[in-house]
LUMVEXTI-677045 format. One record per residue (C-alpha): residue in one letter; x, y, z. Coordinates in steps of 0.2 Angstrom, whole numbers, plus 2048, in hexadecimal, padded with zeros to 3 digits. Example, Ala and Ser with C-alpha at 12.3 -4.5 7.8 and 13.67 -1.06 7.14 Angstrom:
2
+----+-----+-----+-----+
: aa :  px :  py :  pz :
+----+-----+-----+-----+
:  A : 83E : 7EA : 827 :
:  S : 844 : 7FB : 824 :
+----+-----+-----+-----+
END
This chain:
209
+----+-----+-----+-----+
: aa :  px :  py :  pz :
+----+-----+-----+-----+
:  X : A81 : 949 : B0A :
:  X : A88 : 944 : AF9 :
:  X : A81 : 935 : AF0 :
:  X : A89 : 925 : AF5 :
:  X : A89 : 917 : AE9 :
:  X : A8F : 905 : AEB :
:  X : A8F : 8F7 : ADE :
:  X : A90 : 8E4 : AE1 :
:  X : A90 : 8D4 : AD7 :
:  X : A8C : 8C8 : AE5 :
:  X : A94 : 8B7 : AE3 :
:  X : A88 : 8A8 : AE0 :
:  X : A88 : 898 : AEA :
:  X : A99 : 890 : AEA :
:  X : A9A : 880 : AF5 :
:  X : AAD : 87E : AF3 :
:  X : AB1 : 891 : AF3 :
:  X : ABC : 890 : B03 :
:  X : AC2 : 87F : B02 :
:  X : ABF : 86E : AF9 :
:  X : AC1 : 85D : B01 :
:  X : AC9 : 862 : B12 :
:  X : ACC : 854 : B1D :
:  X : AD4 : 84E : B2D :
:  X : AD6 : 859 : B3D :
:  X : ADB : 869 : B34 :
:  X : AD2 : 872 : B26 :
:  X : ADC : 87D : B1A :
:  X : AD3 : 88A : B10 :
:  X : AD7 : 88E : AFE :
:  X : AD0 : 89F : AFE :
:  X : AC9 : 8AB : B0C :
:  X : ABC : 8B5 : B03 :
:  X : AAF : 8B4 : AF6 :
:  X : AB7 : 8C4 : AEF :
:  X : AA7 : 8CE : AEC :
:  X : AA9 : 8D9 : AFC :
:  X : A99 : 8D2 : B04 :
:  X : A94 : 8C6 : B12 :
:  X : A8F : 8B4 : B0E :
:  X : A89 : 8A6 : B18 :
:  X : A96 : 898 : B1A :
:  X : A91 : 887 : B15 :
:  X : A9A : 877 : B1A :
:  X : A95 : 867 : B10 :
:  X : A99 : 855 : B16 :
:  X : A9E : 84B : B07 :
:  X : A9D : 83B : B11 :
:  X : A8F : 830 : B19 :
:  X : A97 : 832 : B2A :
:  X : A8D : 83C : B37 :
:  X : A99 : 84A : B3D :
:  X : A8B : 854 : B46 :
:  X : A93 : 850 : B57 :
:  X : AA2 : 85B : B52 :
:  X : AA3 : 86E : B50 :
:  X : AAC : 879 : B44 :
:  X : AB3 : 88A : B4A :
:  X : AB1 : 897 : B3D :
:  X : ABC : 8A7 : B3E :
:  X : ABB : 8B6 : B32 :
:  X : AB3 : 8C7 : B2F :
:  X : AA2 : 8CD : B2F :
:  X : A9B : 8D7 : B20 :
:  X : AA2 : 8E7 : B27 :
:  X : AB3 : 8E0 : B29 :
:  X : AB3 : 8DD : B3C :
:  X : ABA : 8CD : B43 :
:  X : AAD : 8C0 : B47 :
:  X : AAC : 8AD : B4B :
:  X : A9F : 89F : B4D :
:  X : A9E : 88D : B52 :
:  X : A95 : 883 : B45 :
:  X : A8E : 872 : B48 :
:  X : A96 : 865 : B3D :
:  X : A8C : 85E : B2F :
:  X : A83 : 84D : B30 :
:  X : A83 : 83F : B24 :
:  X : A85 : 846 : B12 :
:  X : A7D : 857 : B18 :
:  X : A82 : 869 : B1A :
:  X : A84 : 875 : B28 :
:  X : A82 : 888 : B25 :
:  X : A88 : 897 : B30 :
:  X : A7C : 8A3 : B38 :
:  X : A88 : 8B1 : B35 :
:  X : A8D : 8BA : B25 :
:  X : A9F : 8B9 : B21 :
:  X : AA9 : 8C6 : B16 :
:  X : AB8 : 8BB : B18 :
:  X : ABB : 8AA : B20 :
:  X : ACD : 8A8 : B27 :
:  X : ACB : 897 : B2F :
:  X : AC0 : 889 : B32 :
:  X : AC6 : 87D : B40 :
:  X : ABD : 86C : B44 :
:  X : ABC : 867 : B57 :
:  X : AC2 : 856 : B52 :
:  X : AC9 : 84D : B43 :
:  X : ABD : 847 : B36 :
:  X : AC9 : 839 : B31 :
:  X : ACA : 835 : B1F :
:  X : AB9 : 83D : B1B :
:  X : AB8 : 84E : B12 :
:  X : AAF : 85E : B13 :
:  X : AAC : 86C : B07 :
:  X : AAC : 87E : B0D :
:  X : AA3 : 88C : B03 :
:  X : A97 : 89A : B03 :
:  X : A84 : 89C : AFF :
:  X : A7C : 8AA : AF5 :
:  X : A73 : 8B0 : B04 :
:  X : A7D : 8C0 : B04 :
:  X : A7D : 8D1 : B0D :
:  X : A87 : 8E1 : B09 :
:  X : A91 : 8EB : B15 :
:  X : A87 : 8F7 : B20 :
:  X : A84 : 909 : B1A :
:  X : A83 : 915 : B29 :
:  X : A79 : 925 : B26 :
:  X : A79 : 934 : B31 :
:  X : A6B : 92F : B3C :
:  X : A6C : 93E : B47 :
:  X : A68 : 94A : B39 :
:  X : A57 : 952 : B3A :
:  X : A4C : 951 : B30 :
:  X : A52 : 940 : B2B :
:  X : A4F : 93B : B19 :
:  X : A59 : 92D : B0F :
:  X : A55 : 929 : AFD :
:  X : A5A : 918 : AF7 :
:  X : A5B : 912 : AE5 :
:  X : A5F : 900 : ADF :
:  X : A65 : 8FC : ACD :
:  X : A66 : 8EA : AC9 :
:  X : A6C : 8DF : ABA :
:  X : A69 : 8CC : AB8 :
:  X : A5E : 8C2 : AC3 :
:  X : A5F : 8C6 : AD6 :
:  X : A52 : 8C7 : AE4 :
:  X : A57 : 8D4 : AF2 :
:  X : A51 : 8DE : B01 :
:  X : A57 : 8EF : B08 :
:  X : A58 : 8ED : B1B :
:  X : A5B : 8F8 : B2A :
:  X : A60 : 8F7 : B3C :
:  X : A5E : 902 : B4B :
:  X : A6C : 8FA : B54 :
:  X : A7C : 904 : B58 :
:  X : A87 : 902 : B49 :
:  X : A94 : 90D : B50 :
:  X : A98 : 902 : B5F :
:  X : AA7 : 8F8 : B5A :
:  X : AA3 : 8EC : B69 :
:  X : A92 : 8E8 : B62 :
:  X : A92 : 8D8 : B57 :
:  X : A8B : 8DA : B45 :
:  X : A82 : 8C9 : B47 :
:  X : A78 : 8D0 : B56 :
:  X : A70 : 8DE : B4D :
:  X : A5E : 8DD : B49 :
:  X : A5A : 8E1 : B37 :
:  X : A49 : 8E6 : B30 :
:  X : A43 : 8E6 : B1D :
:  X : A40 : 8F6 : B15 :
:  X : A2D : 8FA : B13 :
:  X : A2D : 8F9 : B00 :
:  X : A3E : 8F3 : AFB :
:  X : A3C : 8E1 : AFF :
:  X : A3D : 8D1 : AF5 :
:  X : A40 : 8DB : AE6 :
:  X : A46 : 8D4 : AD5 :
:  X : A47 : 8E4 : ACB :
:  X : A4D : 8F6 : ACD :
:  X : A45 : 8FF : ADC :
:  X : A46 : 90E : AE7 :
:  X : A40 : 915 : AF7 :
:  X : A44 : 91F : B06 :
:  X : A46 : 920 : B19 :
:  X : A3D : 92F : B21 :
:  X : A41 : 92A : B33 :
:  X : A53 : 926 : B3A :
:  X : A5B : 916 : B38 :
:  X : A6D : 911 : B3D :
:  X : A72 : 906 : B30 :
:  X : A6D : 900 : B1E :
:  X : A72 : 8F0 : B14 :
:  X : A6D : 8E6 : B05 :
:  X : A67 : 8D4 : B08 :
:  X : A68 : 8C9 : AF9 :
:  X : A5C : 8BA : AFA :
:  X : A60 : 8B2 : AEA :
:  X : A69 : 8B5 : ADA :
:  X : A70 : 8AE : ACA :
:  X : A83 : 8B0 : AC7 :
:  X : A88 : 8C0 : ABF :
:  X : A79 : 8CA : AC6 :
:  X : A7E : 8DC : ACD :
:  X : A76 : 8E8 : AD8 :
:  X : A7B : 8FB : ADA :
:  X : A73 : 905 : AE8 :
:  X : A73 : 917 : AEA :
:  X : A71 : 920 : AFB :
:  X : A6D : 933 : AFC :
:  X : A69 : 93B : B0D :
:  X : A61 : 94C : B0D :
:  X : A6A : 95A : B15 :
:  X : A62 : 968 : B20 :
:  X : A70 : 974 : B1C :
+----+-----+-----+-----+
END
């Protein structure tokens, strides 16, 4: 397999990235994506002292691989935040279960970020995948893998189980490693970053031909 290389500049925290001061019974988003091609956790901030935790917010968008996904988020309590459990590459709507009256919410994203899934040829024998990570700026990242069926379009991305690479975990500098046993999907997980940081990852799978 030819080397595959992907470069990302993950977006930093932006608490009003999707919308600022939404109110009433319908929320209008001002943008639908962080614009970095990655999946972010969605965060909803309650700007008021009113407890809205008895309400829910229906999030609709796409997962890091661009497939449709949705989630029901518990509303934030008094002057607090609620954060999604799923990663969103895009957010197309956020709909409250009931009006929040004259109070306002902010809707944005965190710098908990994942890349789209890289899918190797896991049936190739012998299996050998080399990985190199080249970073700039301040960033903390993991390489992760899954054994779940990444080819099954009926399987939700959010249901896959991810494992940290044995040596490329909590890294803050350039790093490389490999997989000597088959995996079905590989991704970058960004744990924290400073705005402007970049990560370039290169995958090279050995060939038996």
